[in-house]
N, C-alpha and C positions, 0 to 999 in steps of 0.2 A: 262759629260754620262762618261762611260763607255768604248767607244777610248779617252778620253780626259787624265782616268786615267789611261792606259797604255804608250799614248805621253809622256807623265809628267815621265815616270818612262826609256825611252832611249838616248841613247847619243845621247850628245846636244842640249836636249830641253831647255827652256830658263824659258819660261812662255807663260800665255796666260789670254787675257784678253777678257771680256765682251760686245758689243757694240751693239746701240740701230742703229736703222735707225731709222731718224729724218726726211724721207720721205714721212709723213704721214699714209699711209693705203699703203703704200708702201712695199709688200713681199721678203723677210725677215725678219721678228722686231728687231729679234739678232742676230751676228752673234759670233763665236768665233777666236779669231783673235791670235794663237800662234805664238811666238817667237825662232828661232834654232839658234845656235849655226852657222850652218849651209845651203845652198841646200845638199849638199848630207846627210851629219846627216837628214834633212827632208825626204829627196827622201827616205834612203833605210830604216827608221821606213814606208813608204808610201813600201814600195815596199814588208814590207815582207806579208807573204803567209799569215800569222794569224792573221794580223791587216784586212786584203785584207776583210778574213771569216766575222772579225768583224763588219768593216763599214758596210756590204751588211746585215747582221744582225738586224743593229742600222736604218739604211734604212736613218739617217739625212742630213746624203750631194748630194745639190742640187742645183741647180740654184743662183746665185745672182744679181738680180738684181738689175739695176744700182741708186743709192738714197745716199743719207753721213748717213753714220755710225759716234758716235762717244762715245767715252767710256763711261761707267755705271759707276756712283761712289757709289759705296758703305756706304751704311750706316749704 
């Protein structure tokens, strides 16, 4: 999504992996997991007013129910 494209341009961003929930019909079915060089890098990006505005517009940040997630293998 757009928020990932914005995040990937930030200082300290390393990568993102798409994970699939292996817990049957539990939601969410997929989550994106990003790696950062430091917590401070992530926190700096998250606290930017323009990123907060984007997250609210996209509206796809929600609660994660317990599940077992594993990387999605790209074909």
